[in-house]
Structures are given as C-alpha cells and as structure tokens.
VOFIDO-998019 format. One record per residue (C-alpha): residue number from 1; x, y, z. Coordinates in steps of 0.02 Angstrom, whole numbers, plus 32768, in hexadecimal, padded with zeros to 4 digits. Layout:
<recs>
(NUM, (X, Y, Z))
...
</recs>
This chain:
<recs>
(1, (8B48, 7D0A, 48D8))
(2, (8BDE, 7C8E, 48FF))
(3, (8C6F, 7CCF, 495D))
(4, (8D1F, 7C85, 4998))
(5, (8D96, 7CA0, 4A13))
(6, (8E40, 7C4E, 4A00))
(7, (8EFE, 7C58, 4A13))
(8, (8F9B, 7C67, 499D))
(9, (9040, 7C56, 49C0))
(10, (90FB, 7C5D, 4957))
(11, (915F, 7BB8, 490E))
(12, (91B1, 7BA1, 49AA))
(13, (9110, 7BB9, 4A27))
(14, (9140, 7C37, 4A87))
(15, (90B5, 7CB2, 4A84))
(16, (901A, 7CBB, 4A91))
(17, (8FA9, 7D39, 4A4E))
(18, (8ED7, 7D23, 4A70))
(19, (8E79, 7D51, 4A0C))
(20, (8DAB, 7D74, 49D7))
(21, (8D67, 7D62, 492A))
(22, (8CCE, 7D6D, 48D6))
(23, (8D28, 7D25, 482D))
(24, (8D93, 7CA5, 4858))
(25, (8DDD, 7C86, 47C0))
(26, (8E11, 7D58, 4784))
(27, (8E4A, 7D6B, 483F))
(28, (8ED3, 7CF0, 4836))
(29, (8EEA, 7CFD, 477C))
(30, (8F07, 7DC0, 47A4))
(31, (8F83, 7D8F, 4849))
(32, (8FEA, 7D17, 47B5))
(33, (8FEC, 7DA0, 472E))
(34, (9026, 7E2A, 47C2))
(35, (8FB0, 7EA0, 477D))
(36, (8FCA, 7F10, 4826))
(37, (907E, 7F21, 4838))
(38, (907A, 7F70, 48D3))
(39, (9009, 7EED, 4930))
(40, (9063, 7E5E, 49AA))
(41, (9020, 7DDE, 4930))
(42, (908B, 7E22, 489F))
(43, (9132, 7E5C, 492B))
(44, (9128, 7D9F, 4966))
(45, (910D, 7D5A, 48D6))
(46, (9077, 7D09, 4932))
(47, (8FEF, 7CB9, 48A9))
(48, (8FFA, 7C10, 48BB))
(49, (8F4E, 7BCC, 48F4))
(50, (8F48, 7B59, 4993))
(51, (8EA4, 7B69, 49EE))
(52, (8E04, 7BA7, 49D2))
(53, (8D33, 7B9B, 4A05))
(54, (8CB5, 7BBF, 49A8))
(55, (8C1D, 7C43, 49FF))
(56, (8B7E, 7C67, 49DB))
(57, (8B9B, 7D1C, 49F0))
(58, (8C1D, 7D95, 49F9))
(59, (8BFE, 7DBC, 4A99))
(60, (8C09, 7D06, 4AD8))
(61, (8CC5, 7CDF, 4A6B))
(62, (8CF4, 7D9C, 4AD8))
(63, (8CBE, 7D5D, 4B86))
(64, (8D40, 7CC5, 4B51))
(65, (8DBC, 7D35, 4B30))
(66, (8DAE, 7D91, 4BC8))
(67, (8DAF, 7CF1, 4C35))
(68, (8E50, 7CAA, 4BB8))
(69, (8EB5, 7D41, 4BD5))
(70, (8E93, 7D42, 4C93))
(71, (8EEB, 7C98, 4C74))
(72, (8FA8, 7C6C, 4C9D))
(73, (8FFE, 7C2D, 4C1F))
(74, (8FFE, 7B79, 4C69))
(75, (8F2F, 7B69, 4C63))
(76, (8F4B, 7BB5, 4BA0))
(77, (8FB9, 7B33, 4B74))
(78, (8F62, 7ABE, 4BCD))
(79, (8ED2, 7ADE, 4B65))
(80, (8F1F, 7AE5, 4AB7))
(81, (8F87, 7A3C, 4AE5))
(82, (8ED4, 79E9, 4B0A))
(83, (8E8F, 7A24, 4A68))
(84, (8F21, 7A0B, 49D3))
(85, (8FBB, 79BB, 4A54))
(86, (9022, 79C8, 49A4))
(87, (901D, 7A72, 499C))
(88, (8FFC, 7A68, 4906))
(89, (8FBB, 7B02, 489B))
(90, (8F03, 7AF3, 48A2))
(91, (8EE6, 7B6F, 47F5))
(92, (8EBE, 7AFD, 4787))
(93, (8E3D, 7AA4, 47F3))
(94, (8DCE, 7B49, 4813))
(95, (8DF1, 7B66, 4755))
(96, (8D91, 7AE1, 4727))
(97, (8E10, 7A71, 46D3))
</recs>
C-alpha cells in the first residue's frame, strides 16, 4: 500500500509541519477542516501542502519523516523549493484535480 511523507505550511510560509499518512487526500482534508483543533497544524493553520513524496510502504514513509525532522529548516526549504518553487498549495494535485 502506498504511503506519503509530506510538508505543510501556513499561508505566510512561516511554519513547517512534516507528517506521514497512508491516505494523503483525507489527511490534508483533515488539516484544512481542523478536524483535531488542538493539533499543531490546526493551531498554526499549517494546512497548505507544499511538498510530498510517495513510498511503497508506511515504514519507508516513516523513515523519510524521521530523516526530514532531523534536518535543518534550511534543508527543508531547499527540498520544497526544488519541488515547488512557487510554494503553491499542492492539494489539488494530490486529489487528482
């Protein structure tokens, strides 16, 4: 089953949240709807998907998440800029739209 590691931010691109999911469409929808009001993404409005990577297994996605969380902010910014230089919300792309 596929899995994803992803990064979201807020509208001002000031905060970064790195996460893992087996269903990126519903996970991003949950972030946008603030399904969990006390969560980091809800508190900081980090619901704009700016980077993602698909994996064949959830284990691989978790390993990538650990790797990214250990990186500096500068390296995460470079990763986002390489995939998404305009920092557009990629939600529509992952939803097949």
